[in-house]
C-alpha positions in Angstrom: 17.4 95.9 2.9 20.8 97.4 2.1 22.4 93.9 2.4 20.1 92.4 -0.3 22.0 93.3 -3.4 25.2 92.0 -1.8 23.5 88.6 -1.1 22.1 88.5 -4.6 25.6 89.1 -5.9 26.9 86.1 -3.9 24.2 83.9 -5.3 25.0 84.9 -8.8 28.7 84.1 -8.4 27.8 80.7 -6.9 25.6 79.9 -9.8 28.3 80.7 -12.3 30.9 78.7 -10.5 28.7 75.6 -10.2 27.7 76.0 -13.8 31.4 75.9 -14.8 32.0 72.7 -12.7 28.8 71.2 -14.1 30.0 71.7 -17.7 33.4 70.3 -17.0 31.9 67.3 -15.3 29.4 66.8 -18.1 32.3 66.9 -20.6 34.3 64.4 -18.6 31.3 62.0 -18.4 30.7 62.3 -22.1 34.3 61.4 -22.8 34.2 58.4 -20.4 31.0 57.1 -22.0 32.6 57.4 -25.5 35.4 55.2 -24.3 32.9 52.7 -22.9 31.0 52.7 -26.2 34.2 52.1 -28.1 35.1 49.1 -25.9 31.6 47.6 -26.1 31.7 47.9 -29.9 28.1 49.2 -30.4 28.1 48.3 -34.1 29.1 44.8 -33.3 26.5 44.6 -30.6 23.8 45.8 -33.0 24.9 43.1 -35.5 24.6 40.5 -32.8 21.1 41.7 -31.9 20.0 41.6 -35.5 21.4 38.0 -36.0 19.7 36.8 -32.8 16.4 38.5 -33.8 16.6 36.6 -37.1 17.2 33.3 -35.3 14.3 34.0 -32.8 12.0 34.5 -35.8 12.8 31.1 -37.2 9.5 29.0 -36.8 11.6 25.9 -36.2 13.6 27.3 -33.4 11.6 25.7 -30.6 12.0 22.2 -32.1 14.9 22.2 -29.8 13.6 23.9 -26.6 17.1 24.2 -25.0 18.5 26.0 -28.1 15.3 28.1 -28.3 15.8 29.2 -24.7 19.4 30.0 -25.2 18.7 32.2 -28.3 15.9 34.1 -26.6 17.9 34.6 -23.4 20.9 35.9 -25.4 18.7 38.2 -27.4 17.1 39.6 -24.3 20.5 40.2 -22.7 22.1 41.8 -25.7 19.1 44.1 -26.3 19.3 45.2 -22.6 23.0 45.9 -23.0 22.4 48.0 -26.1 19.5 49.8 -24.6 21.4 50.5 -21.4 24.3 52.3 -23.2 22.1 54.2 -25.7 19.8 55.4 -22.9 22.8 56.7 -21.0 23.9 58.6 -24.1 20.5 60.1 -24.6 20.2 61.1 -20.9 23.6 62.7 -21.1 22.7 64.7 -24.2 19.4 65.8 -22.8 21.0 66.8 -19.5 23.1 69.5 -21.1 20.0 71.1 -22.7 17.9 70.9 -19.5 20.7 72.5 -17.5 21.0 75.4 -19.9 17.2 76.0 -19.7 17.2 75.8 -15.9 20.0 78.4 -15.6 18.5 80.7 -18.2 15.2 80.6 -16.3 16.9 81.0 -12.9 15.0 77.9 -11.6 17.0 76.6 -8.5 14.8 73.5 -8.2 15.6 72.4 -11.8 19.2 73.3 -11.4 19.4 71.0 -8.3 17.5 68.3 -10.2 20.1 68.5 -13.0 22.9 68.2 -10.5 21.3 65.1 -9.0 20.9 63.6 -12.5 24.6 64.3 -13.2 25.6 62.4 -10.1 23.3 59.5 -11.0 24.8 59.3 -14.5 28.3 59.4 -13.1 27.5 56.4 -10.9 25.9 54.4 -13.7 28.7 55.1 -16.2 31.3 54.1 -13.7 29.5 50.8 -13.2 29.3 50.3 -17.0 33.0 51.1 -17.2 33.8 48.4 -14.7 31.8 46.0 -16.9 34.2 46.7 -19.8 37.1 45.4 -17.7 35.5 41.9 -17.7 37.4 40.4 -20.7 38.4 37.0 -19.4 37.7 33.8 -21.3 34.6 32.9 -19.1 33.7 36.3 -17.7 30.4 36.6 -19.7 29.0 33.4 -18.3 26.6 32.5 -15.5 28.3 31.8 -12.1 28.1 28.6 -10.0 28.9 29.6 -6.4 29.7 27.2 -3.5 30.0 28.3 0.1 31.6 26.1 2.8 31.9 26.6 6.5 35.5 26.3 7.8 37.1 26.9 11.2 34.8 28.2 13.9 32.4 25.4 14.7 28.7 26.3 14.9 29.6 30.0 14.4 31.2 29.1 11.1 28.2 27.2 9.9 26.0 30.1 10.8 28.4 32.4 9.0 28.2 30.3 5.9 24.4 30.7 5.9 24.8 34.5 6.4 27.0 34.6 3.3 24.5 32.5 1.3 21.8 35.0 2.2 24.1 37.9 1.3 24.8 36.7 -2.3 21.1 35.7 -2.9 20.0 39.2 -1.7 22.7 40.8 -4.0 21.3 38.8 -7.0 17.7 39.7 -6.0 18.6 43.5 -5.9 19.8 43.2 -9.5 17.0 41.0 -10.7 19.3 38.1 -11.5 17.6 34.7 -11.3 19.2 32.2 -8.9 18.9 28.4 -8.6 19.9 26.7 -5.4 21.3 23.3 -6.3 22.1 21.9 -2.9 22.3 22.9 0.8 23.9 20.7 3.5 22.5 21.9 6.9 24.6 21.7 10.0 23.3 19.9 13.1 22.9 22.8 15.5 22.6 25.9 13.2 23.6 27.2 9.8 25.0 25.2 6.9 28.0 23.1 6.1 27.8 24.0 2.4 25.6 25.3 -0.3 25.8 25.5 -4.1 23.8 27.8 -6.3 23.8 29.4 -9.7 23.3 33.0 -10.6 22.2 33.7 -14.2 23.1 37.0 -15.9 25.5 38.3 -18.5 29.0 38.7 -17.1 28.0 37.5 -13.6 30.8 35.0 -13.4 33.4 37.8 -14.1 31.7 40.0 -11.6 31.4 37.4 -8.7 34.8 35.7 -9.4 36.5 38.4 -7.3 34.6 37.0 -4.3 36.5 33.8 -4.3 38.5 33.2 -1.2 38.1 33.0 2.6 35.7 35.4 4.3 36.3 36.1 8.0 33.7 37.1 10.6 34.4 38.7 14.0 31.5 39.1 16.4 30.0 38.2 19.8 28.9 34.7 19.4 25.2 34.2 19.7 26.0 30.5 20.6 28.3 31.3 23.5 26.5 31.6 26.9 29.4 33.7 28.2 29.0 36.2 25.3 32.6 35.9 24.1 34.0 37.2 20.9 34.3 34.6 18.2 36.2 34.5 14.9 34.9 32.2 12.2 35.6 31.5 8.6 33.8 30.4 5.4 35.2 29.8 1.9 33.6 31.0 -1.3 34.2 29.3 -4.6 33.0 30.9 -7.8 33.1 28.9 -11.1 31.8 29.7 -14.6 28.8 27.6 -15.8 30.0 25.0 -18.2 28.6 25.2 -21.8 28.7 22.5 -24.5 31.6 24.2 -26.2 33.9 23.4 -23.3 33.7 19.7 -24.2 34.3 18.4 -20.6 33.9 14.6 -21.3 33.1 12.6 -18.2 33.0 8.8 -19.0 30.3 6.9 -17.1 33.0 4.6 -15.7 34.6 7.6 -13.9 31.5 8.5 -11.8 29.4 6.9 -9.1 25.8 8.0 -8.8 24.0 7.7 -5.5 20.4 8.6 -4.9 18.8 9.5 -1.6 15.8 11.2 -0.2 15.8 15.0 -0.1 15.6 16.6 3.3 15.4 20.1 4.9 16.6 21.6 8.1 16.5 19.2 11.1 16.1 16.2 8.8 12.4 16.9 8.0 11.5 15.0 4.8 10.5 17.2 2.0 10.3 14.5 -0.6 8.7 11.0 -0.5 10.9 9.6 -3.3 14.7 9.1 -3.6 15.0 12.0 -6.1 18.2 13.7 -4.7 21.4 12.8 -6.5 25.0 12.7 -5.3 27.8 12.2 -8.0 31.3 11.1 -7.1 34.0 11.6 -9.7 36.3 8.6 -9.0 39.6 9.9 -10.5 39.6 13.1 -8.5 37.3 12.4 -5.6 35.2 15.4 -6.3 31.6 15.0 -4.9 28.6 17.1 -5.9 25.0 16.8 -5.1 21.6 18.3 -6.0 18.3 17.8 -4.3 16.3 21.0 -5.4 14.8 19.7 -8.6 11.5 17.7 -8.8 12.9 14.6 -10.4 16.0 12.4 -10.1 16.8 13.0 -13.8 16.7 16.8 -13.3 18.8 16.6 -10.2 21.4 14.4 -12.0 21.6 16.8 -14.9 22.1 19.8 -12.6 24.7 17.9 -10.6 26.6 16.9 -13.8 26.8 20.6 -14.7 28.3 21.5 -11.4 30.8 18.6 -11.7 31.8 19.7 -15.2 32.3 23.2 -13.9 34.6 21.9 -11.1 36.6 19.7 -13.5 37.0 22.7 -15.9 38.2 24.8 -13.0 40.6 22.0 -11.9 42.0 21.9 -15.4 42.5 25.7 -15.4 44.1 25.5 -11.9 46.5 22.8 -13.0 47.6 24.9 -16.0 48.4 28.0 -13.8 49.5 26.1 -10.7 53.2 27.0 -11.1 52.5 30.7 -11.7 50.1 30.8 -8.8 52.6 29.2 -6.5 55.2 31.9 -7.3 52.6 34.7 -7.0 51.4 33.5 -3.6 54.8 32.7 -2.2 55.3 34.5 1.1 51.7 35.6 1.4 50.9 35.7 5.2 47.1 35.9 4.5 46.8 32.9 2.2 43.5 33.2 0.4 41.8 35.2 3.1 40.2 38.2 1.2 37.7 40.0 3.4 37.0 40.7 7.0 33.6 41.5 8.5 33.8 42.9 12.0 30.7 43.3 14.1 32.5 43.7 17.4 34.1 45.7 19.0 33.5 48.1 16.0 31.6 47.9 12.8 33.5 47.5 9.5 33.8 45.4 6.4 37.2 45.5 4.7 38.7 43.9 1.6 42.2 42.9 2.4 43.4 43.1 -1.3 41.9 46.4 -2.4 41.7 48.1 1.0 38.1 49.1 0.1 36.0 49.3 3.3 32.7 50.4 4.6 31.4 51.0 8.1 27.9 49.4 7.6 28.2 45.6 7.8 24.4 45.3 8.0 24.0 46.8 4.5 26.7 44.6 3.1 25.2 41.4 4.6 21.9 42.5 3.1 23.4 42.3 -0.4 25.0 45.8 -0.9 28.2 44.4 -2.5 28.6 46.5 -5.6 31.4 48.7 -4.1 33.4 45.7 -3.2 32.8 44.0 -6.6 33.8 47.1 -8.5 37.0 47.6 -6.4 37.9 43.9 -6.8 37.5 44.0 -10.6 39.6 47.1 -10.9 42.2 45.7 -8.6 42.4 42.4 -10.6 42.8 44.4 -13.8 45.7 46.3 -12.3 47.4 43.1 -11.1 47.2 41.7 -14.6 48.7 44.7 -16.3 
């Protein structure tokens, strides 16, 4: 029993020290959130919400269904943005009070709960801070993603399909709607290419750091001798084109072919020639869509992808000279990430040096660490 007072003394010192760290961390988080609020311009955001609410209340809004959908979607997104930052501020303010009460009452469980909440708030504010770095011309748009298998034969086709699943799972984790425009299946396994859209505010700016060649190292499941295989797939990320971009495509510049939609192994999934392939004659760009129910819908979706590709081509031409100078001497080219499943387990970004030792989680859509690191790295390169 003689040792009890000494033990109690040690506990008291620990509580005081942790409390001091807690207060400092809470103050730092409050300052970081204030910077985020300043960059997001909350007054301007509230004004946008009010304006969109007024438009949404117009009884004539749905005379143009496309315009009505755009207004209601923008209103929902802006309201969510405003609610997200105001909720964080409220939680941060409440946490300080709850912590004081827990310490005053000597409640270890409540103190631990407050510590957990502090860690969760730090994570969420860091994510919001990264969002404020997305200030590019098209960063706030939806993303159109194309994945193509490259060197590696059947393993590369299988790898491209694994990447498709990875991005769709990432979108699903965040509740972002996706629309698969087209999948070209390979003969033995996997896919030659796939194009899909992810819809959410700033999703283009977020996913644009994924553009480049992704490299997979593993024991090939298609090799009877169980040898290690390296395969490659390329990821292209484009902003969805909006009417304000004015990408005019004269009818004489395109060739439209229709064909019957098909699934894996050539199994027919459509009894009419509803799938559409559009060739842009001046550039040779080819896009296709077979996921919609009608030929007209497939053509409209394919035209959107073509417009996005032409917009990107224009941007690429404008910065081609600068890019050539920037990439001169690069031994990696556009290879940006390695996924190693054998002889060890690791996923590493070759630009940011960010890496994790759990490829299964990454391939199941746990990409946020890589995305945040990529966005921060890109901002540093631009400054």
